[in-house]
N, C-alpha and C positions, 0 to 999 in steps of 0.2 A: 336493367332486369335482369335479379338472385338467378341461379339455379342449384338443383339438387347438389352440394357437393358429390356428394357418393357416386355420384355418376359421371357431372364434367369436368371435378378437378382431374383425374386422367388427361382429359383432352388439354388441359387446361398447362397442361403440366410438359407435354409431348412438344404441344407449340413450344414453350419454352426450351425444352434440352435443345430444342430442333436449332435456336435463335437465335439462344442467351451467350454470354457473356463468362469465361471461369470455369471456374471448376464444377460436374453436375449438381454439389448438395446447394452452392450457390445460386446457381443457375433455377432451383424446383423453389429453392426460399423468396430469391424475388420475384418469378411470377404470381407465386402465392399473395404474397404481398400487393402485388400491382392488380391482382385479382382483389383486396381487400381492400384497396383503397376505392376503386372503382366499381364498388357495390357488387359484383358478380358472386360472390362469398358472404354471405351474411354474418354480424355478430351473433355470437352464441352458436354459429355449425362446429358439427363435427366431423373433423380432418379424417379422410379413410385412412384404417389401419395402417402400418407398418410393411407391413410384409403385402396386401391385397396391394394395395401403393408400390412396392417392387415390383414384382408381378409381374402389374399391368403393364409399367415404364419398361421392367428389364436393366432394372441397375439394383443393388445389394440394399439389405434393411438399413447397413450402417450410412449407408447416404440419403435415406429417408429421414434416421435419427439424426441427422449431421443437420437433415435442411430443417428439419422441426426443431431441433434446439438451435437453430440461428434465428428463427422467427420467436424460440420461448427468449430469444436471450434478448432480443427487441421490443418486447413486449405486447405481440401481437398474439399473440397465441396463449393457453394455459396447459400443461398437462397435469391430468389429475390422474394419480393408480388407479390401476384399474378400471377405467372408465376411460380414457382414452385422450386424444387433443380438437384444444375446442376455440373458436376464436375469438379474440376478448373484447370485450365492450371499446365505442373507440374514443381514443382523448388521453391513452393508460400508456401510449406505448414510449417505450424507453428511450430518449435524443439518442442520438447516433451520438459518437463519442468525439468530443472535442477535443483533451487531453486533461489531465487535473487541473486544480485550480489551491493557491497557496490562502488566497483570501475567497471571501464570497464577493462575486459580484449584484447580488441581490439585494434591490432598497431596502431601504427602512420600511414594514418596522418589524420585518423576521428578524425572530433567533436564531439564531445558529448553534443548533450542537453537532452540525455533519464535520467540524474538526476537531483535531487537538491542537491546541496553541498552548503554549503558558500562559497561567495566568500571572497578570501583571502585579508586582511587587512591589519591593524595593527598587527595582534594578534601573529605574530613573534616576533615584536618588544619587543612589553610586556611578550614573554614569554623569551627573552632572560635575560631582566632589570627582572623580578620575578625567575629565576633559581639564577640569579649571588646573589643575594640579599639573598635569600633561602643560600647558600652558606656559605655566613657567621652567619647566625640563629642557632648555635649549639643546642638551648634548643629546636627548633624545628622540625629537622632532628633528635635529638636523640625521639621525641614525635614519628615520624613518621617510625621511622627505623625499625620496628618490628612489628606482631601482633596488630590490630585495634576492636573494637567490632563488630561483621558482619554490625549493622543497620551505624555503623559509628560513627566517634569522633563530637563529642556535636557539637563544634563549625563548622564542614562540614552540619553537619545534619542544623543547625542553617541557613545557607548561604542556603541550598536548598530550606529551609519555604520560606526566604524571594525574591528566584530567584524565586519559584511561585506562588507569594502572586500577587491579578491582585483586584484590588476594593474592595470589600466587603468580597472577600475572603482570608482569615489571617491565614496562615494553620502555627502549631504550630510544633517545632521543634523533638518533640516525636513522632508526625504520618510521620515523616521522614524516610524513609531507601534510605542509598545512593548506588548507582548499579555506574556498568562501560558501561556509554552509554544507551538512551532508549531501543537500541536491546534486551542489557542483560537485562534491567528493566519487558520489555515485558518476557521473558523468565520467571524472576524469579515467576512475577506474578500469568501465567500459571502452571510452576511446583507447585507453594508453594500454591496456592487456589482453582486447578480443576484439575481431574485426568483422565487418560485414558479412552475416551468411555461419557467422557460425549460431550452434546451439547456448541456450543458457537455458539450465531449470530450475522452476523457484517453486513454491509454496504454487498450491492453484487457484488461493485466494493471497494476493501476495499487493505491495505498496505500490498502488498508480503511477507512482510517481518512475519508477522501475520499467513500467509497461510504454509510457510515454518517453522515453530518453532509449528503450530498447527497438521502438517501433520508430523512431528516426533514425539510430544506427545502423537499422536494418540489422540488429540480431537476432534471433528467432530467439519464442521463448514457450519452452511448455511447462507446462502445471502438474506437479505433482501431489497425490492426493494426500489429507490428513488426519491425524488421530485427536485425542485432548493435548500434545504433547506437539503438534508443530505437523512438520512433512516425516513420512514414514517411510525409515530405511531400507525396508523389502522393495518397496515402491520408485526409489530414489534407483538401487540398483538393478532392477527390471528397464529402466529408462535409458540407464545406462547401456543393458545389452542389447538394444531396441536401435537405441541413438547413436549418430556419433556427437556425444559431448563436450563441450568448454571448459564450462564452468558451469558454479552453483550460486544459486544467494537465496539467503534466509535470512529469515528476526530467532533468532531463537528464543529470545527474552522477549519476553510480554510483546506478540507476535500481533501484526497489522496489516486483517483486522482482529485477528479473532481470541487476541491476549494469551494464547497458548504461550508455556515455556517448556523447554523443552529439558528432561533430567539429564545429568550429568553420562547416566549407563547412554541412554538414546546420540546425545553431541558427539562419546564417543565410537559412537557404532557408525556416527555420518562422517566422521573421519576418517574412520577406516577406509571404508566405501570409496572415497574421493582419492585416497591412496592409492586405489587398486583398481579405479579408473581414472588416474591424471587430471581430476580437476582441478581448477582453483576454487577455490571459497571464496565468496563474498558476502562478509558478517556485517548486517545491517543493526548499530548497537541504540538508535533513533532515544528509543521508550525506555531498552536496559535500564541507564543509568537512572529510571525515578525508582529502580530495586534493588536495596543495597546489599541485601541481605541474598542475591540472584549468583546462579553457581558460575565456575568460572568461563570468560567467554569459551565458542568454537574455536579463534583462532589461536587456543591455548591450548590445546588438543590435536592443531596442526597447523602448527607455527611456519613448518619449511613451503607452506600451499596458501596462504590464510592474508585476505585483506578485510581489515574490521574500518567497519565507516563509524566515529563518533563526530557529537557535536554538542555544541549548548544552545541547542536551537531550543528543545523540548525542555530543560531545567533550569537554563537561565537567562537568557536574551535569544528570540529570531531578530533579532533586527540587527545586533552584530554582525549576522553570517559568519558566523564559525565553527569550522569544521575540522577535522582531523583523517590524514591514513594511515592504518600500521600496517607495517607488509614487507617482506623478508627484506634482506639488503637490496639483493637483484633486483627486485622489482623497482627498487626507490626511482634510478635514473626514467623508465617507461613512464610514470606514475608521474616525474615534476616534469616530466616532458610532455606530458599531457595539460598539465596546470599554465607549461607558457603556452601552448597552442590554444588555449582558453578565455586565460585572462592575464597572464604572464607572471603574474603572484598573486598569492592572497592577501588582500590589503590588509599593509603594514601597519598601519591607525588599530584598523578593529583589533589586530592579533595583538598588539601590543598593550589594549586595553582590558581582551580578556585576560593576557600572560598573566598582568598583575590583580585581576581579579580569584586568576586560581593559585597563586603565589601567596595572597593573604589572606585565603581561607575567604574571599570574598562570594565566589564560583559555587562553594559547600553550601555559605551559607545560603544563598538564594533556593537550590538543590533542598535542602530543607524543610525550605519554607514552601515549596513548590509542592512537594510530598506531603506534606502537612495539610496541605488547601486541598489536595486531590481528595486526600482521605476524607477531611467534615465536608465537601460536598457531596462523597461518595454516599458518606454515610447516613444524608439529608434524604439522598431521594431512593436507596436501595428498598426503601421498604414500601416506596408504592409499583416495586415490581416484584412485589408474593404473588406465587402464581405463576408467570412468565416462567419459558425456558430460556433461559441466557446463561452468558458467558462472561467471566470474569477473572482479575486477578487483583489483588489487594492494592496495588502500584500502578494497577492497567488507567491511564485516566477518561474508559471510556467502557461501556457493555454492547456487548454483541448479541440481541438480541432477535430467535430467532418468531419469523412470524407462521401463524397458522396458516394449515392448508385449507382451502386449495390458493387462497390469497396469496399477490405478492410482493416483495416486498416495494417495487416503484406503486402500486396503489397504497400505501399505508405514508411511502413520501409525500403522494402527489394529497392527499386526503387534507397531514400535518399540514403542505405551503398551503392550501386554500385557509387554513386556520392559523399562518404566519411562522411556522416552527419550519426550522430544516437539518435532515439527519440523512447521513449515507449510507446508500444498497449495497447489496451485495456484489451486483454489475460492476461497480468499478472499480471492483478488485480481484475480477476476473481474468483469472488467465483461457485463451480457447474463446472458442465460438461453443461447448456445452451446458447442458441444463447447471443452472446456478441455483444454490441453495438458497431459502429464500431466508437472509436476518435482512436487521437493518443497524447502524452502530453509534448510537446515540453517545457522545462525548460531553462528559461535566466542565471543559475548560475550553472557556470563552473571556474575554477581556468583561461581560457586563457584573457589575460587582453586587450586583440585585441579588438574593436569594431569590425573591420571592416569582422571579422568572423563569428562572433554572426549576423550580418546583413544580409551579404552571408547563410548562416544558414536558418536565417527563407526566404529571400530571394528563398533559392533552396526548401524549404516545401512549400510555398504560389505557388510554379511554379508542384509541383507535383502533388498537387490537382486540379489547374487549369487542367491539362493533365485530370483528370478524368469527369470532368464536360462534 
């Protein structure tokens, strides 16, 4: 039997506070979630105002806000500006976080616009040629058939230094550690340079792979407010004054998911704040390589405390699993130990193939093809987005599209999934339990060569958004 929420919610929450587990806001959120599931609080019901509920329960308004924010995060309620918080229709709840996925496990015929992956090109033919040539090179095969140095062979490190080079940023091979892709590199950085209980700050919308690894390692994450250039220096400074922070993780160029690019002035400001508060800087260049005219990396402005993560995954070949860490010499030993502790060494075979491609200019050729194909595909669909609020960058492989109020990104994603299309929602990138801006990320990068499918996917997305207006 249902109850009037304005009267009975207080007693429901008092019971939850008295007998629930964990911090207060989670007890409150779980009590409301349970009542919604049991039908005691109906779909469409308006929950009591924050202050009224706080006064009735003897808790702070902040506690109520966090409880409502947790319910909104999982899609049980929707907050309407100036109107209040309402229980949403059933079946639209956000699934509990099961970790990020590098490939979709959804059955066909879903057309996947939720992931950024390299668009297939000539890499398979180059791989065939390289493997054929390598099979006749007995000396090279002998050199890579056993264990190698945990930081990588000198040739492989030199190739990595060349790949990461940009304008006045000129890495030295001695500062390179070879890893099995960017995600493995991120794991090694956090394992080697931080410890459980340390606090890492990052953009409040950030790479899901970071969230997953930090959770597994027991590293605390704090999200920093952002603007059109990415994370804000003033917010970074304030958080460092309020918390004991060990490191910063950020993506200065083509930020994932907002596609923001920091100006040189912004990078200089962040580097100075990190010096003042003695922060380790972890810089992710996963998508940056797609922008040839990008600013110098943040590592250039704070070289004594920065670790740069680069890879071939977004520009050349994801399957090779080749990545590189660039770090101060004093940190190379700890990063190498992390490689040794996770896989002994980066795969010498794939590192040899990648080195050959970098040395012969094949990697640069494939990168150029990737940039051109992203531009072609974006030009093909960008006109469909006219009239919508969205963000992107000329070299970004995705669009970051705002969902009109009072609708949620999860509703749009569910609607598209019913029609056979997948997009990513803001919740997948969110750090913390606060309310999340309602955006979806739609990528033009996928393995399907049929332009008509991509156009239909974006037409369907635009149509779903138009229905919310």
